[in-house]
Structures are given as structure tokens and as C-alpha cells.
C-alpha positions in Angstrom: 129.1 92.5 86.6 130.1 96.1 85.8 131.9 98.3 88.3 130.2 101.6 89.1 130.8 104.5 91.4 127.4 105.7 92.7 127.3 109.1 94.3 124.5 109.6 96.8 123.6 112.6 98.9 122.6 112.1 102.6 120.5 115.0 103.9 117.8 116.2 106.3 114.5 116.0 104.5 113.3 119.1 106.2 116.1 121.1 104.5 117.3 121.6 100.9 118.9 118.4 99.5 121.9 120.6 98.4 122.7 121.0 102.1 123.6 117.4 102.5 126.7 115.3 102.4 127.8 113.5 99.2 129.3 110.0 99.4 130.8 108.0 96.5 130.3 104.3 96.9 131.7 101.6 94.7 129.4 98.8 93.6 129.5 95.9 91.2 126.2 95.6 89.4 124.6 94.3 86.2 123.5 97.8 85.1 123.1 101.4 86.3 119.5 101.1 87.6 120.5 98.1 89.8 123.6 99.9 91.0 121.5 102.9 92.1 118.7 100.9 93.7 121.1 98.6 95.6 123.2 101.5 96.8 120.2 103.5 98.1 118.8 100.3 99.8 122.1 99.8 101.5 122.4 103.4 102.5 118.9 103.2 104.1 120.2 100.5 106.4 123.0 102.7 107.8 122.6 103.7 111.4 121.2 107.2 111.7 122.3 110.1 113.9 120.6 110.6 117.2 120.2 113.9 119.2 118.8 113.8 122.8 117.8 110.2 122.4 115.7 110.9 119.4 116.6 109.7 115.9 117.2 112.6 113.4 115.4 112.4 110.0 117.5 111.4 107.1 116.9 111.0 103.4 119.0 109.8 100.5 119.1 110.6 96.8 121.2 109.4 93.9 123.3 112.2 92.4 125.2 110.3 89.6 126.4 106.9 88.5 129.7 106.4 86.6 131.7 103.5 85.3 134.9 102.9 87.1 
């Protein structure tokens, strides 16, 4: 397994992705593609934000992957 830092961006899909928050997550994976896929899958399971009892829309995108 190789150690990677995967940077993802969490953002409101109704807005520009650049308006989102970047998060760097460490992951051990066999290759870059798997590191990105598993990180995005894990991010999708995070609890979302809620306003007035309604879930707010959220999207994720991979920004970069680097060896660590």
C-alpha cells in the first residue's frame, strides 16, 4: 500500500465549486485512482449540514492526490 494525501473540495452544488472548503485526507491505497475513489466514497458518507430541518445539498470533487 502506498500512502497518499487526497485533497477534496466540499461545496454546495448550486454554487461554484471554488466556493467550497478543501480538506486533505490521508489514505493508504494501492494506487492514485483507488485513493481518490475511496476518499470520495468515504466523504459521501459524512453527515451533512441541516438548516430548518432540511438537509443542505453537498457535492465533493477531488482536487489533487500526492504521495506522502
